[in-house]
N, CA, C and O of each residue as an XYZ file, in Angstrom:
344
protein
N      -9.220    -15.132     -1.038
C      -7.859    -14.910     -1.425
C      -7.236    -13.892     -0.469
O      -7.797    -12.819     -0.249
N      -6.082    -14.229      0.093
C      -5.397    -13.347      1.030
C      -4.500    -12.377      0.266
O      -3.870    -12.737     -0.729
N      -4.458    -11.143      0.752
C      -3.574    -10.138      0.147
C      -2.192    -10.252      0.758
O      -2.051    -10.518      1.952
N      -1.183    -10.051     -0.056
C       0.189    -10.074      0.437
C       0.464     -8.799      1.226
O       0.026     -7.713      0.847
N       1.187     -8.947      2.316
C       1.573     -7.789      3.101
C       2.709     -7.049      2.406
O       3.584     -7.670      1.803
N       2.694     -5.741      2.491
C       3.754     -4.928      1.914
C       4.956     -4.994      2.850
O       4.818     -4.845      4.064
N       6.118     -5.215      2.280
C       7.344     -5.215      3.073
C       8.029     -3.862      2.902
O       8.414     -3.477      1.798
N       8.172     -3.155      4.014
C       8.781     -1.833      4.019
C      10.252     -1.950      4.368
O      10.631     -2.880      5.079
N      11.092     -1.045      3.898
C      10.824      0.028      2.946
C      10.700     -0.528      1.529
O      11.248     -1.582      1.207
N       9.965      0.208      0.690
C       9.766     -0.210     -0.700
C       9.394      0.993     -1.554
O       8.983      2.034     -1.042
N       9.544      0.831     -2.869
C       9.029      1.836     -3.792
C       7.531      1.645     -3.876
O       7.061      0.514     -3.999
N       6.768      2.729     -3.811
C       5.319      2.647     -3.721
C       4.714      3.724     -4.621
O       5.072      4.897     -4.518
N       3.804      3.325     -5.496
C       3.177      4.266     -6.428
C       1.872      4.786     -5.830
O       1.038      4.014     -5.358
N       1.714      6.089     -5.860
C       0.481      6.744     -5.412
C      -0.058      7.535     -6.589
O       0.681      8.259     -7.255
N      -1.356      7.390     -6.839
C      -1.994      8.138     -7.930
C      -2.994      9.112     -7.306
O      -3.839      8.736     -6.495
N      -2.867     10.361     -7.710
C      -3.740     11.432     -7.228
C      -4.594     11.888     -8.400
O      -4.068     12.263     -9.448
N      -5.911     11.856     -8.226
C      -6.845     12.366     -9.230
C      -7.337     13.714     -8.711
O      -7.839     13.818     -7.592
N      -7.184     14.746     -9.548
C      -7.502     16.093     -9.072
C      -8.015     16.966    -10.200
O      -7.865     16.650    -11.381
N      -8.625     18.076     -9.803
C      -9.017     19.092    -10.759
C      -7.757     19.642    -11.408
O      -6.787     19.968    -10.724
N      -7.777     19.744    -12.730
C      -6.608     20.222    -13.458
C      -6.442     21.717    -13.200
O      -7.326     22.517    -13.507
N      -5.303     22.075    -12.635
C      -5.036     23.471    -12.289
C      -3.543     23.703    -12.431
O      -2.750     22.779    -12.246
N      -3.157     24.909    -12.754
C      -1.752     25.241    -12.973
C      -0.890     24.922    -11.749
O       0.290     24.609    -11.906
N      -1.437     24.992    -10.554
C      -0.657     24.753     -9.334
C      -0.724     23.303     -8.851
O      -0.132     22.969     -7.825
N      -1.431     22.446     -9.573
C      -1.633     21.077     -9.099
C      -0.322     20.339     -8.868
O      -0.088     19.824     -7.775
N       0.526     20.281     -9.870
C       1.760     19.502     -9.745
C       2.603     20.008     -8.582
O       3.062     19.214     -7.760
N       2.807     21.298     -8.503
C       3.663     21.830     -7.435
C       3.069     21.590     -6.052
O       3.805     21.302     -5.108
N       1.757     21.704     -5.917
C       1.151     21.489     -4.595
C       1.210     20.016     -4.188
O       1.444     19.707     -3.020
N       1.000     19.108     -5.140
C       1.100     17.675     -4.831
C       2.543     17.329     -4.471
O       2.784     16.621     -3.493
N       3.497     17.817     -5.247
C       4.904     17.499     -4.977
C       5.382     18.076     -3.650
O       6.210     17.469     -2.970
N       4.875     19.222     -3.286
C       5.229     19.815     -1.989
C       4.783     18.895     -0.853
O       5.530     18.672      0.099
N       3.575     18.368     -0.954
C       3.051     17.455      0.062
C       3.859     16.161      0.080
O       4.223     15.669      1.148
N       4.140     15.611     -1.098
C       4.895     14.357     -1.180
C       6.276     14.530     -0.546
O       6.729     13.653      0.190
N       6.942     15.638     -0.819
C       8.282     15.871     -0.270
C       8.279     15.965      1.254
O       9.277     15.642      1.899
N       7.161     16.407      1.832
C       7.060     16.457      3.290
C       7.114     15.056      3.894
O       7.524     14.883      5.042
N       6.701     14.067      3.121
C       6.633     12.689      3.622
C       7.746     11.793      3.090
O       7.955     10.699      3.614
N       8.448     12.229      2.081
C       9.575     11.473      1.511
C      10.661     12.463      1.122
O      10.640     13.026      0.027
N      11.598     12.669      2.015
C      12.639     13.683      1.791
C      13.593     13.322      0.652
O      14.343     14.178      0.183
N      13.574     12.066      0.203
C      14.448     11.634     -0.893
C      13.723     11.604     -2.238
O      14.272     11.120     -3.228
N      12.500     12.114     -2.278
C      11.699     12.086     -3.505
C      12.389     12.860     -4.624
O      12.951     13.933     -4.402
N      12.336     12.289     -5.844
C      12.942     12.928     -7.017
C      11.856     13.239     -8.051
O      10.923     12.458     -8.239
N      11.992     14.387     -8.716
C      10.992     14.845     -9.687
C      10.800     13.892    -10.859
O       9.718     13.867    -11.446
N      11.810     13.109    -11.219
C      11.646     12.185    -12.348
C      10.731     11.018    -12.012
O      10.445     10.188    -12.876
N      10.269     10.944    -10.775
C       9.346      9.881    -10.349
C       7.886     10.337    -10.453
O       7.019      9.808     -9.759
N       7.616     11.322    -11.322
C       6.274     11.893    -11.478
C       5.777     11.680    -12.906
O       6.515     11.874    -13.872
N       4.509     11.277    -13.019
C       3.853     11.174    -14.322
C       2.532     11.925    -14.241
O       1.750     11.719    -13.314
N       2.285     12.799    -15.216
C       1.025     13.546    -15.287
C       0.232     13.073    -16.492
O       0.792     12.789    -17.551
N      -1.083     12.993    -16.314
C      -1.938     12.612    -17.439
C      -3.273     13.337    -17.309
O      -3.975     13.198    -16.306
N      -3.612     14.110    -18.335
C      -4.888     14.834    -18.348
C      -6.020     13.904    -18.735
O      -5.824     12.933    -19.466
N      -7.215     14.215    -18.231
C      -8.407     13.494    -18.661
C      -8.736     13.887    -20.099
O      -8.121     14.802    -20.648
N      -9.672     13.223    -20.694
C     -10.020     13.459    -22.099
C     -10.300     14.925    -22.398
O      -9.841     15.454    -23.410
N     -11.048     15.576    -21.525
C     -11.403     16.982    -21.747
C     -10.555     17.932    -20.894
O     -10.849     19.123    -20.797
N      -9.503     17.390    -20.279
C      -8.535     18.158    -19.490
C      -9.143     18.881    -18.287
O      -8.572     19.854    -17.794
N     -10.290     18.413    -17.817
C     -10.861     18.988    -16.592
C     -10.159     18.431    -15.360
O     -10.066     19.100    -14.331
N      -9.669     17.204    -15.473
C      -8.997     16.535    -14.370
C      -7.618     16.083    -14.826
O      -7.325     16.007    -16.019
N      -6.791     15.790    -13.847
C      -5.440     15.321    -14.134
C      -5.090     14.245    -13.109
O      -5.450     14.349    -11.937
N      -4.386     13.216    -13.566
C      -3.868     12.235    -12.607
C      -2.372     12.483    -12.468
O      -1.653     12.670    -13.450
N      -1.937     12.478    -11.238
C      -0.528     12.654    -10.916
C      -0.080     11.365    -10.240
O      -0.528     11.050     -9.137
N       0.798     10.625    -10.896
C       1.340      9.400    -10.306
C       2.743      9.692     -9.810
O       3.571     10.238    -10.539
N       3.000      9.325     -8.566
C       4.321      9.528     -7.971
C       4.795      8.219     -7.362
O       4.003      7.458     -6.805
N       6.075      7.966     -7.472
C       6.669      6.802     -6.824
C       7.515      7.317     -5.668
O       8.469      8.072     -5.856
N       7.139      6.887     -4.466
C       7.847      7.314     -3.268
C       8.584      6.129     -2.662
O       8.374      4.981     -3.054
N       9.436      6.423     -1.716
C      10.076      5.383     -0.922
C       9.260      5.289      0.357
O       9.396      6.113      1.261
N       8.402      4.261      0.417
C       7.513      4.081      1.563
C       8.266      3.420      2.704
O       8.936      2.405      2.510
N       8.157      3.993      3.890
C       8.853      3.465      5.064
C       7.933      2.736      6.022
O       8.400      2.029      6.915
N       6.630      2.902      5.845
C       5.695      2.220      6.727
C       4.279      2.731      6.548
O       4.041      3.737      5.880
N       3.347      2.020      7.155
C       1.935      2.377      7.052
C       1.620      3.762      7.625
O       0.812      4.483      7.039
N       2.229      4.159      8.751
C       1.945      5.516      9.265
C       2.297      6.604      8.255
O       1.564      7.585      8.127
N       3.407      6.447      7.537
C       3.804      7.418      6.511
C       2.741      7.487      5.413
O       2.344      8.579      5.004
N       2.280      6.334      4.937
C       1.286      6.295      3.855
C      -0.042      6.904      4.297
O      -0.680      7.621      3.526
N      -0.458      6.628      5.516
C      -1.716      7.200      6.027
C      -1.619      8.713      6.157
O      -2.558      9.428      5.808
N      -0.491      9.204      6.655
C      -0.313     10.653      6.811
C      -0.262     11.339      5.446
O      -0.832     12.415      5.268
N       0.417     10.721      4.492
C       0.490     11.276      3.134
C      -0.905     11.335      2.516
O      -1.279     12.349      1.927
N      -1.670     10.263      2.647
C      -3.045     10.225      2.116
C      -3.886     11.340      2.731
O      -4.609     12.042      2.024
N      -3.790     11.501      4.046
C      -4.557     12.540      4.751
C      -4.188     13.934      4.241
O      -5.068     14.753      3.975
N      -2.895     14.201      4.107
C      -2.448     15.520      3.659
C      -2.839     15.787      2.203
O      -3.223     16.906      1.862
N      -2.744     14.769      1.346
C      -3.166     14.944     -0.049
C      -4.661     15.223     -0.137
O      -5.083     16.097     -0.894
N      -5.461     14.496      0.622
C      -6.917     14.684      0.580
C      -7.339     16.040      1.151
O      -8.439     16.512      0.865
N      -6.485     16.663      1.949
C      -6.796     17.988      2.496
C      -6.643     19.084      1.450
O      -7.132     20.197      1.645
N      -5.966     18.782      0.334
C      -5.814     19.752     -0.742
C      -7.157     19.883     -1.473
O      -7.707     18.872     -1.908
N      -7.696     21.099     -1.619
C      -9.020     21.266     -2.238
C      -9.103     20.822     -3.716
O     -10.199     20.566     -4.214
N      -7.980     20.729     -4.406
C      -8.002     20.275     -5.802
C      -8.153     18.760     -5.893
O      -8.681     18.249     -6.881
N      -7.700     18.045     -4.886
C      -7.652     16.586     -4.916
C      -9.037     15.979     -4.715
O      -9.763     16.326     -3.783
N      -9.377     15.064     -5.618
C     -10.670     14.363     -5.552
C     -10.516     12.951     -5.017
O     -11.407     12.447     -4.334
N      -9.372     12.295     -5.326
C      -9.188     10.906     -4.943
C      -7.694     10.596     -4.865
O      -6.901     11.149     -5.627
N      -7.311      9.710     -3.939
C      -5.937      9.236     -3.834
C      -5.982      7.726     -3.845
O      -6.662      7.104     -3.029
N      -5.249      7.140     -4.780
C      -5.218      5.681     -4.909
C      -3.813      5.184     -4.629
O      -3.562      3.980     -4.683
């Protein structure tokens, strides 16, 4: 089965799984804003794990191309709280 190619620009959801910390949301949003200058805070969803040790942060960005997505992934993974980016 062939995967469909993404047509840019488009709205694109990124989910960040990270250690739950008071600075998590602000640090993730700071990184996202570096890659999407039109990002709005209402495009964020937070969800704690069952025991609140981890948190998922879902953001919807305006993706302009693969280089933007790769750079965003790299910068998010450089954050020590971040465990996974989907």
